[in-house]
GUDO-867661 format. One record per residue: residue number from 1; residue in one letter; x, y, z of N, C-alpha, C, O in turn. Coordinates in steps of 0.2 Angstrom, whole numbers, plus 2048, in hexadecimal, padded with zeros to 3 digits. Each point is the difference from the previous one (the first is absolute). Layout:
REM residues N
SITE     k   r   n_x   n_y   n_z   ca_x   ca_y   ca_z   c_x   c_y   c_z   o_x   o_y   o_z
SITE   NUM   A     X     Y     Z      X      Y      Z     X     Y     Z     X     Y     Z
...
This chain:
REM residues 122
SITE     k   r   n_x   n_y   n_z   ca_x   ca_y   ca_z   c_x   c_y   c_z   o_x   o_y   o_z
SITE     1   D   804   7FA   800    7FC    806    800   804   806   800   805   801   804
SITE     2   R   7FA   804   7F7    805    806    7FF   7FC   806   802   803   806   7FF
SITE     3   R   7F8   7FA   805    7FC    806    802   805   803   805   802   7FD   805
SITE     4   G   7FE   80A   7FB    804    804    805   807   801   7FE   804   803   804
SITE     5   V   7FF   7F9   7F7    807    801    7FF   802   807   7FD   805   802   802
SITE     6   S   7F7   801   7FA    801    807    7FE   800   804   806   804   805   800
SITE     7   A   7F8   7FB   805    800    804    805   807   7FF   804   802   805   803
SITE     8   V   800   7F5   7FE    806    7FF    804   806   803   7FC   804   803   803
SITE     9   E   7FC   7FC   7F6    805    803    7FC   800   808   800   806   803   801
SITE    10   F   7F4   800   7FF    800    807    801   802   802   807   804   805   800
SITE    11   G   7FB   7F7   805    802    802    807   807   800   800   803   804   804
SITE    12   L   801   7F7   7F9    807    800    800   803   805   7FC   806   803   801
SITE    13   A   7F7   7FF   7F9    803    805    7FB   7FE   807   802   804   805   7FE
SITE    14   A   7F7   7FD   805    7FD    806    801   805   805   804   801   805   7FE
SITE    15   P   802   7F8   807    805    805    804   805   802   7FC   802   806   800
SITE    16   F   801   7F6   7FC    806    802    7FB   7FD   805   7FB   804   805   7FF
SITE    17   L   7F7   7FA   7FE    7FD    804    7FB   7FE   807   803   802   805   7FD
SITE    18   I   7FC   7FB   809    7FE    807    804   806   804   801   801   806   7FF
SITE    19   V   805   7F6   804    806    804    801   803   802   7FA   803   806   800
SITE    20   A   7FD   7F6   7FA    802    803    7FA   7FD   806   7FD   803   804   7FE
SITE    21   I   7F6   7FC   803    7FC    806    7FE   802   806   804   801   805   7FD
SITE    22   L   7FF   7FA   80A    802    806    804   807   802   7FF   801   806   800
SITE    23   G   803   7F5   7FE    807    802    7FF   801   804   7F9   803   805   800
SITE    24   S   7F9   7F9   7FB    7FF    804    7FA   7FE   807   801   802   805   7FE
SITE    25   I   7F9   7FC   807    7FD    807    801   806   804   804   800   806   7FF
SITE    26   E   803   7F7   805    805    803    804   806   802   7FC   803   806   801
SITE    27   V   7FF   7F6   7FA    805    802    7FB   7FE   806   7FC   804   805   7FF
SITE    28   G   7F6   7FB   7FF    7FD    806    7FD   800   806   804   802   805   7FD
SITE    29   R   7FC   7FA   809    801    806    805   807   803   801   801   806   800
SITE    30   L   804   7F5   800    807    802    800   802   804   7FA   803   805   801
SITE    31   Y   7FB   7F9   7F9    802    803    7FA   7FD   807   800   803   805   7FE
SITE    32   W   7F6   7FB   804    7FD    807    800   803   805   805   801   805   7FE
SITE    33   L   801   7F8   808    803    805    805   807   802   7FD   802   806   801
SITE    34   D   802   7F5   7FC    806    802    7FE   800   806   7FA   803   804   800
SITE    35   N   7F8   7FB   7FC    7FF    805    7FB   7FD   806   803   802   806   7FD
SITE    36   T   7FA   7FA   808    7FE    806    803   806   804   803   800   806   7FF
SITE    37   M   804   7F7   804    806    803    803   804   803   7FB   803   806   801
SITE    38   Q   7FF   7F7   7FA    804    802    7FA   7FC   806   7FD   804   805   7FF
SITE    39   F   7F6   7FB   800    7FC    805    7FD   800   807   804   802   805   7FE
SITE    40   A   7FD   7FA   809    800    805    804   807   804   801   800   806   800
SITE    41   A   805   7F6   800    807    802    800   801   804   7FA   803   806   800
SITE    42   A   7FB   7F8   7FA    802    803    7FA   7FC   807   7FF   802   805   7FE
SITE    43   E   7F8   7FB   804    7FC    806    800   802   805   805   800   806   7FF
SITE    44   A   803   7F8   807    803    805    805   806   803   7FD   802   806   801
SITE    45   A   802   7F6   7FB    806    802    7FD   7FF   805   7FA   803   805   800
SITE    46   R   7F7   7FA   7FD    7FE    804    7FA   7FE   807   804   801   805   7FD
SITE    47   Y   7FB   7FA   808    7FE    806    804   806   804   802   800   807   7FF
SITE    48   A   805   7F6   803    806    804    802   804   803   7FB   802   806   800
SITE    49   M   7FE   7F7   7FA    803    803    7FA   7FC   806   7FE   803   806   7FE
SITE    50   V   7F6   7FA   802    7FC    806    7FE   800   805   805   800   806   7FE
SITE    51   H   7FF   7F8   808    800    805    806   807   800   803   801   7FD   805
SITE    52   Q   804   807   7F8    807    7FF    802   801   803   807   805   7FF   804
SITE    53   T   7F6   805   7FF    801    803    807   7FC   7FC   805   800   802   806
SITE    54   A   7FD   7F8   7F8    7FC    7FC    804   805   7FD   806   806   7FE   7FF
SITE    55   S   7F7   802   807    804    7FD    806   800   7F9   800   7FB   7FD   7FC
SITE    56   D   809   800   808    800    7F8    800   7F9   7FE   803   7FD   7FB   7FE
SITE    57   Q   800   809   806    7F9    7FE    803   7FB   800   7FB   7FB   7FC   7FF
SITE    58   Q   805   809   7FC    7FB    801    7FB   801   7FA   7FB   7FB   7FD   7FE
SITE    59   I   80B   801   801    802    7FA    7FB   7FD   7FA   803   7FD   7FC   7FD
SITE    60   T   804   803   80A    7FE    7FA    804   7F8   800   800   7FD   7FB   7FE
SITE    61   D   800   80B   803    7F9    800    7FF   7FD   7FE   7FA   7FB   7FD   7FF
SITE    62   M   808   806   7FB    7FE    7FE    7FA   801   7F8   7FE   7FB   7FD   7FE
SITE    63   A   80A   800   805    801    7F9    7FF   7FA   7FC   804   7FE   7FC   7FD
SITE    64   K   801   807   809    7FB    7FC    804   7F9   801   7FC   7FC   7FC   801
SITE    65   S   803   80A   7FC    7F9    801    7FD   7FF   7FC   7F9   7FB   7FE   7FE
SITE    66   Q   80B   800   7FF    800    7FC    7FA   7FF   7F8   801   7FF   7FD   7FC
SITE    67   A   802   801   80B    800    7F9    801   7F8   7FE   802   7FE   7FF   805
SITE    68   V   7FE   801   7F5    7F9    7FF    801   7FF   7F9   802   802   7FB   7FE
SITE    69   G   7F9   805   807    7FE    7F9    803   805   7FE   805   7FE   7FA   803
SITE    70   V   807   809   7FF    804    7FE    805   800   805   806   801   806   7FF
SITE    71   S   7FF   7F8   807    800    804    806   806   804   800   805   7FD   800
SITE    72   P   7FB   80A   801    806    804    800   805   7FE   806   806   801   800
SITE    73   D   7F7   7FC   805    804    7FE    806   803   7F9   7FF   804   7FF   805
SITE    74   S   7FB   7FE   7F6    802    7F9    7FF   807   800   7FC   803   7FA   800
SITE    75   F   7FF   80B   7FE    806    800    7FC   805   806   802   7FD   805   803
SITE    76   T   809   7FB   7FB    805    805    801   802   804   7FA   800   7FC   7FB
SITE    77   V   801   80A   805    803    804    7FB   806   803   802   801   804   805
SITE    78   Q   805   7FC   7F7    806    803    801   801   804   7FA   800   7FE   7FA
SITE    79   V   803   809   807    802    804    7FB   807   802   801   802   803   805
SITE    80   N   802   7FB   7F6    808    801    801   802   804   7FA   7FD   800   7FB
SITE    81   T   808   804   806    803    804    7FB   808   7FE   7FF   803   7FE   805
SITE    82   D   7FF   802   7F5    808    7FF    7FF   802   803   7FA   7FC   803   7FC
SITE    83   T   80A   7FE   803    803    803    7FA   805   7FB   7FD   804   7FD   803
SITE    84   V   7FB   803   7F6    805    7FB    7FC   802   804   7FB   7FC   803   7FB
SITE    85   N   80B   7FE   804    803    804    7FB   7FD   807   7FF   7FF   803   7FB
SITE    86   G   7FF   800   80B    7FE    807    800   7F8   800   7FE   7FD   806   800
SITE    87   V   800   7F5   800    7F9    800    7FE   7FC   7FE   807   802   7FA   803
SITE    88   G   7F9   80A   7FF    7FD    7FE    806   7FA   7FB   7FE   7FC   801   7FB
SITE    89   Y   803   7FA   80A    7FB    7FB    7FF   7FC   800   806   802   800   806
SITE    90   L   7F7   7FE   7FA    7FC    7FF    805   7FD   7F9   7FF   7FE   7FE   7FB
SITE    91   T   803   7FE   80B    7FD    7F9    7FF   7FB   7FF   805   800   802   806
SITE    92   V   7FA   7FC   7F8    7FA    7FE    804   800   7F8   801   7FF   7FD   7FB
SITE    93   T   801   801   80B    800    7F9    801   7FA   7FE   805   7FF   804   805
SITE    94   M   7FD   7F8   7F9    7FA    7FE    804   801   7F8   802   802   7FC   7FC
SITE    95   S   7FC   803   80A    801    7F9    802   7F9   7FE   804   7FD   803   803
SITE    96   Y   801   7F7   7FB    7FA    7FD    803   801   7F9   802   802   7FB   7FC
SITE    97   P   7FD   803   80B    801    7F9    802   7FA   7FC   7FE   7FA   801   803
SITE    98   F   807   7FA   7F9    7FA    7FC    7FD   800   7FA   804   805   7FC   800
SITE    99   D   7F5   802   802    800    7F9    804   7FA   7FC   7FC   7FB   803   7FF
SITE   100   F   807   7F7   7FF    7FB    7FC    7FD   7FB   7FE   805   801   7FE   806
SITE   101   N   7F9   802   7F8    7FA    7FE    804   7FD   7F9   7FD   7FA   7FF   800
SITE   102   V   80A   7FC   7FF    7FE    7FA    7FE   801   7FB   806   805   800   803
SITE   103   P   7F6   7FD   7FF    800    7FB    806   805   7FA   7FF   800   7FE   7FA
SITE   104   F   803   801   80B    805    7FA    800   806   801   7FB   804   7FB   7FF
SITE   105   V   7FD   80B   7FF    806    801    7FC   804   806   803   7FF   806   7FF
SITE   106   P   806   7F8   805    804    805    804   805   803   7FB   806   7FE   800
SITE   107   A   7F8   807   7FC    805    803    7FC   804   806   803   805   802   7FD
SITE   108   G   7F8   801   808    804    805    803   7FF   807   7FD   7FC   800   7FB
SITE   109   L   807   805   807    800    807    7FD   804   801   7FA   806   7FD   800
SITE   110   I   7F8   806   7FB    804    802    7FB   7FF   807   7FF   7FB   803   800
SITE   111   T   80B   801   7FF    800    807    800   800   802   7F8   804   7FE   7FD
SITE   112   L   7F6   805   802    800    803    7F9   802   807   7FF   7FF   804   805
SITE   113   T   805   7FD   7F6    803    807    800   7FF   803   7F9   801   7FC   7FB
SITE   114   G   7FD   80A   805    7FF    804    7FA   805   805   800   801   804   805
SITE   115   R   803   7FE   7F6    805    805    800   800   803   7F9   800   7FD   7FB
SITE   116   S   801   80A   806    801    804    7FA   805   806   801   800   802   805
SITE   117   R   804   7FF   7F6    805    805    800   7FF   805   7FB   7FE   7FE   7FA
SITE   118   A   802   809   808    7FF    805    7FB   806   805   801   802   802   805
SITE   119   P   800   801   7F5    804    806    801   7FD   806   802   7FA   801   7FF
SITE   120   R   80A   802   806    7FD    806    803   805   805   802   805   7FE   804
SITE   121   P   7FB   808   7FA    806    805    802   7FF   802   807   7FA   800   802
SITE   122   F   80B   801   802    800    801    807   802   807   801   800   803   806
């Protein structure tokens, strides 16, 4: 008698299938957040090029406003300046600690970083 065999097979395979689906969703979220950090850093660097008198705080605020869908308190923004061969550069670096939300998969924290560098006279 083979009644109930498919239910048993489903019961054995379902946990793996559910973890795989949740893992795929989390990888999509990871790429989305990584892209968001890069986009916000690039927009802040562009803002600094256009508004040459902007302060570091204004550039930081611009970066935070461009990270749509992400809490401004959940990531950090650094604004650094340096000079190479007489040319001034401004670098905007954003970091987000990403934690996978997949049950039974201890992936730990991954730091996502978005960085953009723009020439800027000082």
